[in-house]
Backbone as ProteinMPNN parsed JSONL, in Angstrom:
{"seq_chain_A": "MNSTASENVKTNKLRAIELTKMALITSLYVTVTIVLAVFSFGLIQFRVSEMFNYLALYHKRYVLAVTLGVIIANFMSPTWILDVPIGGISTFLVLILCRYLTKHVKNDLYKIMITAIVFSVSMFTVAGQLTFLLGMPFFSTWLIVGLGELVSMVIGGMFVYLLNKKIDLTR", "coords_chain_A": {"N_chain_A": [[166.341, 115.775, 65.299], [167.09, 117.544, 68.196], [165.983, 117.539, 71.673], [165.771, 120.136, 72.713], [165.533, 121.788, 70.446], [163.157, 120.758, 69.469], [161.422, 121.484, 71.534], [161.562, 124.27, 71.255], [160.353, 124.636, 68.746], [157.797, 123.749, 69.344], [157.072, 125.652, 71.315], [157.183, 128.016, 69.783], [155.135, 127.463, 67.989], [152.916, 127.411, 69.705], [152.949, 130.103, 70.54], [152.393, 131.353, 68.125], [149.793, 130.433, 67.677], [148.47, 131.607, 69.866], [148.848, 134.365, 69.26], [147.456, 134.465, 66.858], [144.823, 133.934, 67.692], [144.408, 136.202, 69.278], [144.688, 138.238, 67.365], [142.529, 137.653, 65.73], [140.308, 138.208, 67.415], [140.768, 140.928, 67.929], [140.502, 141.968, 65.318], [137.859, 141.211, 64.754], [136.467, 142.722, 66.678], [137.005, 145.338, 65.766], [135.93, 145.235, 63.146], [133.152, 144.624, 63.556], [132.426, 146.873, 65.051], [132.92, 148.981, 63.225], [131.35, 148.273, 60.982], [128.859, 148.546, 62.1], [128.836, 151.253, 62.703], [127.08, 153.432, 62.871], [125.614, 152.913, 65.12], [127.569, 152.659, 66.999], [128.93, 154.879, 67.99], [128.74, 158.112, 69.632], [125.989, 159.812, 71.365], [123.815, 158.013, 71.781], [124.546, 154.847, 72.116], [125.008, 151.618, 70.937], [126.92, 149.322, 71.044], [127.631, 146.557, 69.598], [129.919, 145.041, 69.445], [130.939, 145.05, 71.978], [130.454, 142.687, 73.214], [132.682, 141.139, 73.035], [134.195, 141.805, 75.201], [133.671, 140.015, 77.229], [135.248, 137.815, 76.692], [137.677, 138.203, 77.893], [137.252, 137.317, 80.436], [137.483, 134.641, 80.248], [140.012, 134.093, 79.252], [143.179, 135.527, 79.73], [144.609, 136.545, 77.548], [142.849, 137.872, 75.944], [142.412, 140.34, 77.04], [144.316, 142.192, 76.123], [143.806, 141.873, 73.368], [141.124, 142.76, 73.009], [141.381, 145.359, 73.996], [143.162, 146.477, 72.096], [141.497, 146.272, 69.882], [139.479, 148.106, 70.585], [140.973, 150.494, 70.65], [141.815, 150.735, 67.957], [139.31, 150.751, 66.594], [138.194, 153.051, 67.712], [139.436, 155.115, 66.398], [137.741, 155.755, 64.398], [135.782, 157.184, 65.579], [133.837, 160.156, 66.084], [134.809, 161.698, 68.1], [137.453, 161.01, 68.339], [139.943, 162.006, 69.147], [140.029, 162.106, 71.924], [138.772, 159.727, 72.47], [140.321, 157.581, 71.563], [142.753, 157.412, 73.274], [141.556, 157.563, 75.903], [139.407, 155.743, 75.786], [140.816, 153.399, 75.187], [142.567, 153.075, 77.418], [140.68, 153.016, 79.491], [139.146, 150.741, 78.782], [141.112, 148.717, 79.002], [141.744, 148.882, 81.785], [139.222, 148.367, 82.952], [138.682, 145.805, 81.992], [140.717, 144.377, 83.311], [139.896, 144.871, 85.946], [137.385, 143.571, 85.931], [138.183, 140.91, 85.482], [139.521, 140.5, 87.896], [137.416, 140.899, 89.78], [135.733, 138.783, 89.169], [137.173, 136.54, 89.474], [136.973, 134.446, 91.404], [134.407, 133.654, 91.092], [132.206, 131.176, 90.294], [129.93, 130.68, 88.747], [129.015, 131.29, 85.493], [126.986, 132.999, 84.571], [126.74, 134.846, 86.657], [129.233, 136.03, 86.467], [128.948, 137.287, 84.011], [126.893, 139.097, 84.604], [128.103, 140.734, 86.557], [130.224, 141.815, 85.07], [128.811, 143.17, 83.042], [127.525, 145.17, 84.532], [129.72, 146.562, 85.656], [131.023, 147.5, 83.331], [128.975, 149.118, 82.319], [128.738, 151.113, 84.279], [131.252, 152.206, 83.973], [131.023, 153.855, 81.837], [131.097, 156.509, 82.355], [133.373, 157.617, 81.446], [133.022, 157.922, 78.687], [130.853, 159.639, 78.745], [132.079, 161.831, 79.944], [133.884, 162.591, 77.926], [132.073, 163.307, 75.857], [130.788, 165.393, 77.106], [132.898, 167.213, 77.514], [133.887, 167.657, 74.87], [131.616, 168.082, 73.238], [129.792, 169.477, 74.7], [127.647, 168.246, 75.993], [125.232, 167.43, 78.553], [126.551, 166.081, 81.522], [125.543, 164.05, 83.481], [123.048, 163.075, 82.459], [123.931, 162.206, 79.99], [125.763, 160.232, 80.774], [123.951, 158.419, 81.903], [122.388, 157.693, 79.642], [124.321, 156.664, 77.814], [125.386, 154.687, 79.455], [123.138, 153.012, 79.817], [122.779, 152.12, 77.185], [125.149, 150.701, 76.913], [124.714, 148.732, 78.865], [122.52, 147.312, 77.778], [123.665, 146.349, 75.356], [125.736, 144.818, 76.447], [124.333, 142.893, 77.956], [122.893, 141.498, 75.986], [125.043, 140.669, 74.358], [126.407, 139.22, 76.292], [124.732, 137.02, 76.734], [124.981, 135.775, 74.275], [127.761, 135.11, 74.254], [127.826, 133.462, 76.501], [126.246, 131.28, 75.627], [127.802, 130.508, 73.448], [130.119, 129.669, 74.75], [129.213, 127.306, 75.772], [129.348, 125.647, 73.626], [131.91, 125.957, 72.574], [135.039, 125.794, 74.067], [136.048, 128.507, 75.613], [138.184, 129.054, 77.219], [140.464, 128.0, 76.251]], "CA_chain_A": [[166.173, 117.039, 66.0], [167.25, 117.308, 69.632], [164.809, 117.902, 72.474], [165.704, 121.593, 72.851], [164.997, 122.31, 69.187], [161.766, 120.317, 69.427], [160.702, 122.339, 72.478], [161.488, 125.601, 70.653], [159.349, 124.575, 67.689], [156.503, 123.65, 70.026], [156.829, 126.953, 71.941], [156.881, 128.972, 68.714], [153.819, 127.115, 67.45], [151.936, 127.878, 70.69], [152.925, 131.572, 70.454], [151.698, 131.703, 66.881], [148.367, 130.167, 67.907], [147.998, 132.666, 70.766], [148.799, 135.624, 68.507], [146.378, 134.344, 65.879], [143.556, 134.1, 68.42], [144.322, 137.605, 69.672], [144.468, 139.032, 66.15], [141.161, 137.387, 65.291], [139.374, 138.951, 68.267], [140.983, 142.351, 67.659], [139.917, 142.311, 64.018], [136.405, 141.087, 64.869], [135.983, 143.891, 67.415], [137.08, 146.503, 64.866], [134.999, 145.046, 62.032], [131.769, 144.759, 64.029], [132.227, 148.271, 65.439], [132.902, 149.835, 62.037], [130.172, 147.928, 60.17], [127.692, 149.097, 62.807], [129.312, 152.543, 63.219], [125.963, 154.328, 63.161], [125.188, 152.604, 66.488], [128.755, 152.446, 67.836], [129.509, 156.126, 68.487], [127.811, 159.197, 69.91], [125.213, 159.804, 72.603], [123.091, 156.747, 71.888], [125.473, 153.819, 71.657], [124.688, 150.196, 71.074], [128.119, 148.754, 70.435], [127.503, 145.102, 69.626], [131.257, 144.473, 69.631], [131.26, 144.977, 73.403], [130.341, 141.295, 73.663], [134.02, 140.567, 73.097], [134.746, 142.071, 76.534], [133.517, 138.817, 78.065], [136.301, 136.848, 76.416], [138.745, 138.426, 78.872], [136.945, 136.532, 81.637], [137.842, 133.256, 79.969], [141.457, 133.977, 79.059], [143.817, 136.844, 79.857], [145.118, 137.053, 76.264], [141.842, 138.713, 75.314], [142.475, 141.701, 77.587], [145.068, 142.98, 75.146], [143.142, 141.792, 72.064], [139.959, 143.65, 73.009], [141.885, 146.725, 74.157], [143.651, 146.903, 70.781], [140.319, 146.449, 69.035], [138.851, 149.376, 70.975], [141.843, 151.592, 70.22], [141.749, 150.848, 66.496], [137.944, 151.141, 66.212], [137.91, 154.411, 68.165], [139.937, 156.085, 65.428], [136.598, 156.116, 63.555], [134.872, 157.974, 66.406], [133.881, 161.603, 65.865], [135.576, 162.271, 69.212], [138.609, 160.122, 68.39], [141.096, 162.643, 69.801], [139.99, 161.641, 73.316], [138.231, 158.372, 72.522], [141.385, 156.586, 71.374], [143.515, 157.144, 74.506], [140.719, 157.325, 77.091], [138.691, 154.48, 75.584], [141.775, 152.3, 75.285], [142.999, 152.915, 78.817], [139.511, 152.614, 80.277], [138.832, 149.341, 78.471], [142.148, 147.873, 79.599], [141.585, 148.862, 83.251], [137.955, 147.726, 83.315], [138.845, 144.369, 81.758], [141.521, 143.864, 84.43], [139.02, 144.911, 87.125], [136.38, 142.509, 85.813], [138.868, 139.629, 85.72], [139.776, 140.43, 89.332], [136.155, 140.765, 90.513], [135.059, 137.512, 88.857], [138.183, 135.48, 89.568], [136.532, 133.326, 92.237], [132.996, 133.393, 90.816], [132.119, 129.937, 89.511], [128.777, 130.74, 87.861], [129.272, 132.174, 84.354], [125.956, 134.044, 84.484], [127.106, 135.891, 87.616], [130.372, 136.743, 85.874], [128.4, 138.142, 82.956], [126.153, 140.197, 85.239], [129.084, 141.632, 87.185], [130.944, 142.5, 83.996], [127.881, 144.105, 82.391], [127.32, 146.314, 85.433], [130.967, 147.327, 85.759], [131.23, 148.222, 82.074], [127.955, 150.166, 82.205], [129.132, 152.209, 85.174], [132.481, 152.816, 83.454], [130.698, 154.743, 80.719], [131.326, 157.904, 82.736], [134.487, 158.105, 80.625], [132.436, 158.37, 77.422], [130.055, 160.829, 79.075], [133.027, 162.924, 80.159], [134.374, 163.029, 76.609], [130.99, 163.978, 75.145], [130.561, 166.65, 77.813], [134.037, 168.091, 77.26], [134.041, 168.001, 73.455], [130.378, 168.472, 72.561], [128.954, 170.258, 75.611], [126.462, 167.505, 76.444], [125.136, 167.359, 80.02], [127.28, 164.894, 81.957], [124.823, 162.957, 84.139], [122.071, 162.45, 81.548], [124.724, 161.511, 78.98], [126.257, 159.016, 81.424], [122.817, 157.509, 82.029], [122.0, 157.19, 78.322], [125.402, 155.82, 77.295], [125.459, 153.526, 80.345], [122.029, 152.099, 79.502], [123.11, 151.489, 75.906], [126.199, 149.71, 77.209], [124.102, 147.629, 79.6], [121.729, 146.513, 76.839], [124.558, 145.618, 74.452], [126.475, 143.824, 77.226], [123.437, 141.794, 78.329], [122.656, 140.698, 74.774], [126.325, 140.042, 74.029], [126.72, 138.255, 77.338], [123.97, 135.794, 76.491], [125.599, 135.14, 73.101], [129.039, 134.514, 74.669], [127.479, 132.373, 77.424], [125.835, 130.127, 74.807], [128.971, 130.114, 72.658], [131.032, 128.934, 75.641], [128.658, 125.969, 75.949], [129.732, 124.883, 72.436], [133.359, 126.104, 72.355], [135.735, 126.11, 75.314], [136.721, 129.8, 75.431], [139.372, 129.163, 78.078], [141.594, 127.421, 75.515]], "C_chain_A": [[166.286, 116.751, 67.498], [166.044, 117.844, 70.394], [164.659, 119.414, 72.647], [165.103, 122.228, 71.602], [163.518, 121.96, 69.058], [160.901, 121.174, 70.351], [160.541, 123.754, 71.927], [160.424, 125.668, 69.562], [157.95, 124.56, 68.307], [156.131, 124.991, 70.66], [156.46, 127.993, 70.894], [155.505, 128.725, 68.113], [152.725, 127.607, 68.401], [151.828, 129.402, 70.674], [152.16, 132.028, 69.224], [150.192, 131.499, 67.025], [147.767, 131.248, 68.801], [147.844, 133.996, 70.028], [147.674, 135.607, 67.47], [145.019, 134.538, 66.541], [143.356, 135.554, 68.82], [143.999, 138.489, 68.462], [143.043, 138.847, 65.631], [140.158, 138.21, 66.094], [139.528, 140.458, 68.053], [140.295, 142.746, 66.359], [138.395, 142.184, 64.032], [135.814, 142.29, 65.603], [135.932, 145.105, 66.483], [136.026, 146.389, 63.773], [133.555, 145.25, 62.468], [131.479, 146.211, 64.399], [132.068, 149.163, 64.216], [131.679, 149.546, 61.16], [128.905, 148.522, 60.784], [128.002, 150.472, 63.397], [128.174, 153.491, 63.59], [125.435, 154.121, 64.59], [126.345, 152.597, 67.484], [129.295, 153.702, 68.508], [128.41, 157.139, 68.782], [127.05, 159.013, 71.206], [124.485, 158.478, 72.805], [123.974, 155.682, 71.261], [124.911, 152.44, 71.935], [125.793, 149.466, 70.346], [128.097, 147.246, 70.627], [128.843, 144.441, 69.921], [131.678, 144.393, 71.098], [131.119, 143.563, 73.958], [131.711, 140.642, 73.796], [134.708, 140.844, 74.438], [134.701, 140.822, 77.416], [134.627, 137.797, 77.846], [137.456, 136.985, 77.399], [138.488, 137.671, 80.178], [137.395, 135.086, 81.479], [139.34, 133.053, 79.768], [142.069, 135.371, 79.03], [144.339, 137.403, 78.537], [144.138, 138.02, 75.619], [141.765, 140.124, 75.906], [143.174, 142.61, 76.58], [144.364, 143.004, 73.79], [141.959, 142.758, 71.983], [140.404, 145.106, 73.147], [142.405, 147.27, 72.827], [142.501, 147.122, 69.805], [139.619, 147.766, 69.312], [139.678, 150.549, 70.457], [141.731, 151.806, 68.706], [140.371, 151.345, 66.054], [137.662, 152.6, 66.579], [138.537, 155.487, 67.288], [138.827, 156.529, 64.48], [135.592, 156.982, 64.304], [134.962, 159.454, 66.06], [134.677, 162.321, 66.96], [136.87, 161.486, 69.426], [139.779, 160.702, 69.173], [141.172, 162.266, 71.286], [139.585, 160.172, 73.409], [139.307, 157.305, 72.372], [142.161, 156.366, 72.677], [142.634, 156.814, 75.707], [139.971, 156.005, 76.966], [139.612, 153.282, 75.718], [142.203, 152.025, 76.718], [141.851, 152.422, 79.677], [139.166, 151.149, 80.035], [139.833, 148.399, 79.129], [141.937, 147.747, 81.113], [140.302, 148.147, 83.679], [138.017, 146.221, 83.053], [139.651, 143.718, 82.881], [140.66, 143.808, 85.696], [137.993, 143.781, 87.071], [136.995, 141.122, 86.006], [139.099, 139.431, 87.215], [138.475, 140.158, 90.11], [135.488, 139.404, 90.304], [135.974, 136.302, 89.001], [137.693, 134.24, 90.325], [135.045, 133.011, 92.056], [132.914, 132.187, 89.88], [131.013, 129.998, 88.457], [129.019, 131.766, 86.744], [128.231, 133.286, 84.227], [126.232, 135.177, 85.473], [128.285, 136.709, 87.098], [129.892, 137.733, 84.815], [127.673, 139.336, 83.565], [127.106, 141.214, 85.86], [129.79, 142.463, 86.117], [130.06, 143.523, 83.302], [127.679, 145.353, 83.246], [128.563, 147.182, 85.507], [131.212, 148.127, 84.483], [130.213, 149.35, 81.905], [128.302, 151.369, 83.072], [130.361, 152.94, 84.618], [132.229, 153.79, 82.302], [130.76, 156.227, 81.103], [132.475, 158.488, 81.926], [133.981, 158.628, 79.279], [131.621, 159.635, 77.661], [130.958, 162.035, 79.292], [133.56, 163.475, 78.853], [133.307, 163.822, 75.863], [130.65, 165.323, 75.792], [131.657, 167.65, 77.464], [134.085, 168.57, 75.809], [132.782, 168.574, 72.803], [129.412, 169.259, 73.446], [127.685, 169.562, 76.071], [126.427, 167.471, 77.972], [125.677, 166.018, 80.532], [126.384, 163.774, 82.471], [123.785, 162.297, 83.236], [122.797, 161.689, 80.432], [125.256, 160.198, 79.532], [125.145, 157.977, 81.525], [122.469, 156.88, 80.677], [123.067, 156.247, 77.765], [125.532, 154.55, 78.143], [124.355, 152.519, 80.082], [122.259, 151.39, 78.167], [124.16, 150.404, 76.082], [125.605, 148.497, 77.909], [123.311, 146.717, 78.661], [122.65, 145.701, 75.919], [125.346, 144.543, 75.197], [125.591, 142.64, 77.619], [123.186, 140.893, 77.124], [123.937, 139.963, 74.374], [126.719, 138.973, 75.028], [125.989, 136.936, 77.153], [124.561, 135.03, 75.299], [126.895, 134.431, 73.504], [128.797, 133.341, 75.62], [127.112, 131.112, 76.631], [126.985, 129.612, 73.954], [129.931, 129.269, 73.496], [130.509, 127.522, 75.936], [129.079, 125.044, 74.79], [131.242, 124.857, 72.213], [133.992, 126.476, 73.682], [136.557, 127.381, 75.11], [137.947, 129.981, 76.313], [140.625, 128.667, 77.365], [142.195, 128.389, 74.528]], "O_chain_A": [[165.654, 115.826, 68.007], [165.188, 118.522, 69.824], [163.538, 119.918, 72.721], [164.252, 123.112, 71.703], [162.721, 122.773, 68.59], [159.782, 121.545, 69.996], [159.493, 124.372, 72.114], [159.682, 126.646, 69.469], [157.046, 125.263, 67.854], [154.983, 125.422, 70.55], [155.526, 128.77, 71.094], [154.792, 129.669, 67.769], [151.719, 128.159, 67.955], [150.726, 129.939, 70.783], [151.375, 132.975, 69.282], [149.406, 132.313, 66.541], [146.677, 131.749, 68.524], [146.823, 134.669, 70.161], [147.021, 136.625, 67.24], [144.159, 135.234, 66.001], [142.249, 136.081, 68.71], [143.144, 139.372, 68.534], [142.429, 139.798, 65.147], [139.264, 138.835, 65.525], [138.535, 141.183, 68.0], [139.583, 143.749, 66.31], [137.71, 142.974, 63.383], [134.779, 142.818, 65.197], [134.924, 145.81, 66.427], [135.306, 147.35, 63.505], [132.811, 145.98, 61.812], [130.403, 146.725, 64.092], [131.176, 150.011, 64.177], [131.045, 150.472, 60.654], [127.996, 148.945, 60.071], [127.494, 150.822, 64.463], [128.304, 154.272, 64.533], [124.88, 155.04, 65.193], [126.116, 152.534, 68.692], [130.034, 153.61, 69.488], [127.301, 157.044, 68.257], [127.403, 158.179, 72.039], [124.539, 157.894, 73.888], [124.132, 155.619, 70.042], [124.412, 152.149, 73.022], [125.639, 149.045, 69.2], [128.49, 146.727, 71.672], [128.894, 143.398, 70.574], [132.668, 143.738, 71.423], [131.609, 143.272, 75.049], [131.885, 139.705, 74.575], [135.694, 140.189, 74.774], [135.585, 140.603, 78.244], [134.911, 136.995, 78.735], [138.136, 136.006, 77.706], [139.421, 137.419, 80.94], [137.656, 134.395, 82.464], [139.878, 131.988, 80.071], [141.543, 136.279, 78.387], [144.498, 138.617, 78.411], [144.536, 138.886, 74.841], [141.123, 141.003, 75.332], [142.662, 143.675, 76.234], [144.328, 144.044, 73.133], [141.814, 143.487, 71.002], [139.857, 145.986, 72.482], [142.113, 148.413, 72.474], [142.532, 148.052, 68.999], [139.211, 148.465, 68.385], [139.13, 151.492, 69.886], [141.57, 152.936, 68.243], [140.274, 152.258, 65.234], [136.972, 153.303, 65.841], [138.197, 156.662, 67.425], [138.951, 157.566, 63.827], [134.634, 157.466, 63.7], [136.049, 159.956, 65.774], [135.16, 163.434, 66.75], [137.325, 161.321, 70.558], [140.529, 159.955, 69.801], [142.265, 162.126, 71.835], [140.007, 159.461, 74.321], [139.217, 156.241, 72.985], [142.226, 155.232, 73.151], [142.934, 155.882, 76.452], [139.903, 155.234, 77.923], [139.232, 152.263, 76.296], [142.199, 150.88, 77.171], [142.022, 151.519, 80.496], [138.921, 150.402, 80.983], [139.447, 147.402, 79.74], [141.95, 146.642, 81.656], [140.302, 147.406, 84.662], [137.456, 145.442, 83.823], [139.305, 142.633, 83.348], [140.69, 142.82, 86.429], [137.763, 143.107, 88.076], [136.383, 140.256, 86.63], [138.9, 138.336, 87.742], [138.44, 139.296, 90.988], [134.759, 138.93, 91.175], [135.586, 135.177, 88.685], [137.975, 133.112, 89.92], [134.491, 132.191, 92.788], [133.497, 132.196, 88.795], [131.158, 129.417, 87.381], [129.205, 132.954, 87.011], [128.564, 134.398, 83.818], [125.986, 136.343, 85.162], [128.329, 137.927, 87.268], [130.369, 138.865, 84.738], [127.823, 140.463, 83.092], [126.923, 142.42, 85.699], [129.929, 143.678, 86.258], [130.511, 144.629, 83.003], [127.665, 146.469, 82.725], [128.471, 148.407, 85.429], [131.57, 149.303, 84.547], [130.554, 150.422, 81.404], [128.169, 152.513, 82.637], [130.488, 154.154, 84.777], [133.15, 154.473, 81.854], [130.505, 157.097, 80.27], [132.553, 159.702, 81.735], [134.454, 159.653, 78.789], [131.688, 160.585, 76.88], [130.63, 163.141, 78.864], [133.677, 164.689, 78.687], [133.593, 164.88, 75.303], [130.271, 166.272, 75.106], [131.37, 168.806, 77.154], [134.301, 169.754, 75.551], [132.862, 169.438, 71.93], [128.339, 169.66, 72.994], [126.74, 170.225, 76.499], [127.477, 167.482, 78.615], [125.304, 164.957, 80.032], [126.449, 162.657, 81.958], [123.656, 161.073, 83.247], [122.324, 160.644, 79.984], [125.214, 159.172, 78.854], [125.368, 156.796, 81.262], [122.278, 155.667, 80.586], [122.747, 155.154, 77.296], [125.76, 153.465, 77.608], [124.592, 151.311, 80.115], [121.97, 150.201, 78.034], [124.075, 149.332, 75.483], [125.95, 147.361, 77.585], [123.421, 145.493, 78.741], [122.437, 144.504, 75.728], [125.6, 143.472, 74.646], [126.055, 141.499, 77.615], [123.259, 139.669, 77.231], [123.905, 138.767, 74.085], [127.294, 137.947, 74.664], [126.551, 135.866, 77.385], [124.633, 133.801, 75.312], [127.105, 133.275, 73.136], [129.498, 132.332, 75.545], [127.6, 130.021, 76.923], [127.123, 128.404, 73.761], [130.487, 128.282, 73.015], [131.285, 126.642, 76.308], [129.156, 123.826, 74.952], [131.789, 123.867, 71.727], [133.517, 127.391, 74.355], [137.632, 127.343, 74.51], [138.673, 130.964, 76.166], [141.737, 128.9, 77.839], [143.153, 128.048, 73.834]]}, "name": "protein", "num_of_chains": 1, "seq": "MNSTASENVKTNKLRAIELTKMALITSLYVTVTIVLAVFSFGLIQFRVSEMFNYLALYHKRYVLAVTLGVIIANFMSPTWILDVPIGGISTFLVLILCRYLTKHVKNDLYKIMITAIVFSVSMFTVAGQLTFLLGMPFFSTWLIVGLGELVSMVIGGMFVYLLNKKIDLTR"}
């Protein structure tokens, strides 16, 4: 086998590994969200699967993986008509923003704190959907959904932080 063919095989193998890692995270996000659906949707949300948001801080491939997971999982939402496009776009943009904001932060705990706060504040998108579709009051809904997001992100953040001590999530 010549060197070009060998390089192509190696490149294809690396692509397959990348796609497999992305598919795994997408499917885990969807599965955790759906299994815990009673907590994943509505006014009081405790979406455990939000812990996967932190993976985007370790490698850019997870931006797309988590975004796809959100889009697929949100088809199960009672407000799916808005939750699928708005949740997907919002997740993608917030993941990009968090990568940008934490790019030069060396301390993983600070990265986790920044990401948890940004995601909690971004819950105005969910509050807007619930206000528009279900007539819920915007600011109290934003506060409640944002606090649920903060709690799930803090707990998930500690799990991912400890996981990264055992497994190099940048690979």
